[in-house]
C-alpha positions as CSV (number, residue, x, y, z in Angstrom):
1,X,57.0,46.7,83.4
2,X,57.3,48.8,80.2
3,X,58.4,45.7,78.3
4,X,55.5,43.7,79.6
5,X,53.1,46.4,78.6
6,X,54.5,46.5,75.1
7,X,54.3,42.8,74.8
8,X,50.7,42.8,76.0
9,X,49.8,45.5,73.4
10,X,51.5,43.5,70.7
11,X,49.7,40.3,71.7
12,X,46.4,42.2,71.8
13,X,47.0,43.6,68.3
14,X,47.9,40.1,67.0
15,X,44.7,38.8,68.6
16,X,42.7,41.6,66.9
17,X,44.3,40.9,63.6
18,X,43.7,37.2,64.0
19,X,40.1,37.8,64.8
20,X,39.7,40.0,61.8
21,X,41.4,37.5,59.5
22,X,39.4,34.6,60.9
23,X,36.2,36.6,60.8
24,X,36.7,37.7,57.2
25,X,37.6,34.1,56.2
26,X,34.6,32.7,58.0
27,X,32.3,35.3,56.4
28,X,33.7,34.8,52.9
29,X,33.4,31.0,53.2
30,X,29.7,31.5,54.0
31,X,29.3,34.0,51.1
32,X,31.0,31.5,48.8
33,X,28.7,28.7,49.9
34,X,25.7,31.0,49.3
35,X,27.0,31.9,45.8
36,X,27.5,28.2,45.1
37,X,23.9,27.4,46.1
38,X,22.7,30.4,44.0
39,X,24.7,29.2,41.0
40,X,23.1,25.8,41.3
41,X,19.7,27.3,41.4
42,X,20.4,29.4,38.3
43,X,21.6,26.3,36.5
44,X,18.5,24.4,37.4
45,X,16.2,27.2,36.2
46,X,18.1,27.6,32.9
47,X,17.6,23.9,32.2
48,X,13.9,24.2,33.0
49,X,13.5,27.3,30.8
50,X,15.2,25.4,27.9
51,X,12.9,22.4,28.4
52,X,9.8,24.6,28.2
53,X,11.0,26.5,25.2
54,X,11.6,23.2,23.4
55,X,8.1,22.0,24.2
56,X,6.7,25.4,23.0
57,X,8.5,25.0,19.7
58,X,6.9,21.6,19.2
59,X,3.4,23.0,20.0
60,X,4.0,25.8,17.6
61,X,4.8,23.3,14.9
62,X,1.6,21.4,15.6
63,X,-0.6,24.5,15.5
64,X,0.9,25.9,12.3
65,X,0.7,22.7,10.4
66,X,-2.0,22.1,7.8
67,X,-3.4,19.1,9.7
68,X,-3.6,19.4,13.4
69,X,-2.7,16.1,15.1
70,X,-4.7,15.9,18.4
71,X,-3.1,12.6,19.3
72,X,0.4,14.0,19.0
73,X,-0.7,17.1,20.9
74,X,-2.0,14.9,23.7
75,X,1.4,13.2,23.9
76,X,3.2,16.5,24.0
77,X,0.9,17.6,26.8
78,X,1.8,14.5,28.8
79,X,5.4,15.6,28.5
80,X,4.5,19.2,29.4
81,X,2.6,18.0,32.5
82,X,5.5,15.8,33.6
83,X,8.1,18.5,33.0
84,X,5.9,21.0,35.0
85,X,5.7,18.5,37.9
86,X,9.5,18.1,37.8
87,X,9.9,21.9,37.7
88,X,7.9,22.2,40.8
89,X,10.0,19.6,42.6
90,X,13.2,21.4,41.4
91,X,11.9,24.7,42.6
92,X,11.0,23.3,46.1
93,X,14.4,21.8,46.4
94,X,16.1,25.0,45.3
95,X,14.0,27.0,47.8
96,X,15.2,24.7,50.6
97,X,18.8,25.1,49.4
98,X,18.6,28.9,49.4
99,X,16.9,28.9,52.8
100,X,19.7,26.8,54.3
101,X,22.3,29.0,52.7
102,X,20.6,32.1,54.1
103,X,20.6,30.6,57.6
104,X,24.2,29.7,57.3
105,X,25.1,33.2,56.4
106,X,23.9,34.3,59.9
107,X,25.9,31.8,61.8
108,X,28.8,33.0,64.1
109,X,27.8,36.6,63.7
110,X,30.2,37.5,66.5
111,X,33.0,36.3,64.2
112,X,31.8,37.4,60.8
113,X,30.9,41.0,61.7
114,X,34.0,42.3,59.8
115,X,32.6,40.8,56.6
116,X,29.0,42.0,57.2
117,X,28.9,44.0,54.0
118,X,29.5,41.1,51.7
119,X,27.2,38.9,53.8
120,X,24.4,41.4,53.5
121,X,24.9,41.5,49.7
122,X,24.8,37.7,49.6
123,X,21.5,37.8,51.6
124,X,20.1,40.3,49.1
125,X,21.0,38.0,46.2
126,X,19.4,35.0,47.9
127,X,16.3,37.0,48.6
128,X,15.9,38.0,45.0
129,X,16.4,34.3,44.0
130,X,13.7,33.3,46.5
131,X,11.3,35.8,45.0
132,X,12.0,34.5,41.5
133,X,11.4,30.9,42.6
134,X,8.1,31.8,44.3
135,X,6.9,33.1,40.9
136,X,8.3,30.0,39.1
137,X,6.5,27.7,41.6
138,X,3.1,29.3,40.9
139,X,3.6,29.0,37.2
140,X,4.8,25.3,37.3
141,X,2.0,24.3,39.6
142,X,-0.6,26.1,37.4
143,X,0.9,24.6,34.2
144,X,0.1,21.1,35.5
145,X,-3.6,21.9,35.9
146,X,-3.7,23.7,32.5
147,X,-2.0,20.8,30.8
148,X,-4.5,18.3,32.3
149,X,-7.4,20.4,31.0
150,X,-5.8,20.6,27.5
151,X,-5.2,16.8,27.5
152,X,-8.9,16.3,28.2
153,X,-9.7,18.8,25.5
154,X,-7.6,16.8,23.1
155,X,-9.6,13.7,24.0
156,X,-12.7,15.6,23.1
157,X,-11.3,16.5,19.7
158,X,-10.3,12.9,19.1
159,X,-13.8,11.8,20.0
160,X,-15.3,14.3,17.6
161,X,-13.1,12.8,14.8
162,X,-14.4,9.3,15.7
163,X,-17.9,10.6,15.8
164,X,-17.6,12.1,12.4
165,X,-16.2,8.8,11.0
166,X,-19.1,6.8,12.5
167,X,-21.7,9.3,11.2
168,X,-20.1,9.3,7.7
169,X,-20.4,5.5,7.7
170,X,-24.1,5.7,8.9
171,X,-23.0,3.6,11.9
172,X,-25.5,4.8,14.5
173,X,-24.7,2.2,17.1
174,X,-21.0,3.1,16.8
175,X,-21.8,6.8,17.0
176,X,-23.8,6.3,20.1
177,X,-20.9,4.5,21.8
178,X,-18.6,7.3,20.8
179,X,-21.0,9.9,22.3
180,X,-20.9,8.1,25.6
181,X,-17.1,8.4,25.7
182,X,-17.3,12.0,24.4
183,X,-19.6,12.9,27.3
184,X,-17.1,11.5,29.8
185,X,-14.2,13.5,28.3
186,X,-16.3,16.7,28.0
187,X,-17.4,16.4,31.6
188,X,-13.8,15.9,32.7
189,X,-12.6,18.9,30.7
190,X,-15.5,21.0,32.0
191,X,-14.4,20.3,35.6
192,X,-10.8,21.2,34.7
193,X,-11.7,24.3,32.7
194,X,-11.5,26.6,35.8
195,X,-7.8,25.9,36.3
196,X,-5.6,28.9,37.1
197,X,-4.7,30.9,34.1
198,X,-7.6,29.7,31.9
199,X,-10.0,32.5,30.9
200,X,-13.7,32.3,32.0
201,X,-14.6,31.8,28.4
202,X,-12.9,28.4,28.4
203,X,-15.4,27.2,31.0
204,X,-18.3,28.7,29.1
205,X,-17.0,26.8,26.0
206,X,-17.0,23.5,27.8
207,X,-20.5,24.0,29.2
208,X,-21.6,24.6,25.6
209,X,-19.8,21.4,24.6
210,X,-21.8,19.6,27.2
211,X,-25.0,20.9,25.6
212,X,-23.8,19.8,22.2
213,X,-22.9,16.3,23.4
214,X,-26.3,15.9,25.1
215,X,-28.2,17.1,22.0
216,X,-26.2,14.8,19.7
217,X,-27.0,11.8,21.9
218,X,-30.7,12.7,21.7
219,X,-30.4,13.0,17.9
220,X,-29.0,9.6,17.7
221,X,-31.7,8.1,20.0
222,X,-34.3,9.7,17.8
223,X,-32.6,8.4,14.6
224,X,-32.3,4.9,16.0
225,X,-36.0,5.0,17.1
226,X,-37.1,6.3,13.7
227,X,-38.5,9.4,15.3
228,X,-38.5,11.9,12.5
229,X,-39.9,14.8,14.6
230,X,-37.1,14.2,17.2
231,X,-34.5,14.0,14.5
232,X,-35.7,17.4,13.1
233,X,-35.8,19.0,16.6
234,X,-32.4,17.9,17.6
235,X,-30.8,18.5,14.2
236,X,-31.9,22.2,14.6
237,X,-30.6,22.3,18.2
238,X,-27.3,20.9,17.1
239,X,-27.0,23.5,14.4
240,X,-27.6,26.2,17.1
241,X,-25.0,24.5,19.3
242,X,-22.4,24.4,16.5
243,X,-23.1,28.1,15.6
244,X,-22.6,29.1,19.2
245,X,-19.3,27.2,19.5
246,X,-18.1,29.0,16.4
247,X,-18.4,32.4,18.2
248,X,-15.6,31.7,20.6
249,X,-12.4,33.6,20.0
250,X,-9.6,31.1,20.6
251,X,-6.9,33.6,19.7
252,X,-8.2,35.9,22.4
253,X,-8.3,33.0,24.9
254,X,-4.6,32.3,24.1
255,X,-3.8,36.0,24.6
256,X,-5.6,35.9,28.0
257,X,-3.6,33.0,29.1
258,X,-0.4,34.7,28.1
259,X,-1.5,37.9,29.9
260,X,-2.2,35.9,33.1
261,X,1.3,34.4,33.3
262,X,3.2,37.4,32.1
263,X,3.5,39.1,35.5
264,X,4.9,35.9,37.1
265,X,7.3,35.4,34.3
266,X,8.4,39.0,34.3
267,X,8.9,38.8,38.1
268,X,11.0,35.6,37.7
269,X,13.2,37.2,35.1
270,X,13.7,40.5,36.9
271,X,14.4,38.9,40.3
272,X,16.7,36.3,38.9
273,X,18.6,39.0,37.0
274,X,18.9,40.9,40.3
275,X,20.1,37.8,42.1
276,X,22.9,37.2,39.6
277,X,23.9,40.9,39.1
């Protein structure tokens, strides 16, 4: 009987050791899978960060040049919008991947208890990554709307260039056609000027642009009709419109946009650092 008892004890010990080894291995395989998902997410986000930095460099080149090219800026904005849309898709895919990894970490808990410490640490890393992606998603979605506004604003600038050319050539009919297009673009930009991240002054600016466009159209109508009183009236109104537009502080608007996104970007950076620590 003593021999049988000893054998049973040994068998039980072997079973316990086997359970421990199997449990640790199962736990570590899930931790490894979670780390793999996390590394893929980090790689994705690094690529997106690089893409946005490259676009930012190109925008900086445009803004510091002696002759601003609105057409080139509009093309860059198209790329910016497309990249932001891709970024959102990537974030959504990465969020789903992290959620799946987090769920898998909790499978077979009866077996993986022995590796609970490492599993909890993996959970914490995934949670930090999810918080980072939540901020990234807000930024990428908002960037799309901001980019669409800026594209419309570039259309306005291009129209103003055409209007200036028509006016210089005394082409009143041509100028009137441009004003009609300008109105369409100004109205579109006004509707988009309340996009997330844009300061309230941006909307006020576009409302004033609507006034300028309307007054310019009336000036042209008066000029075409030979209405000297109307020409004088709307010339004076246009001067007032232009003066008011000149009071807007575009540098401050840019700073306001930066300030709006800074907390999201800071959260992304800090949470992603915690996820990879």
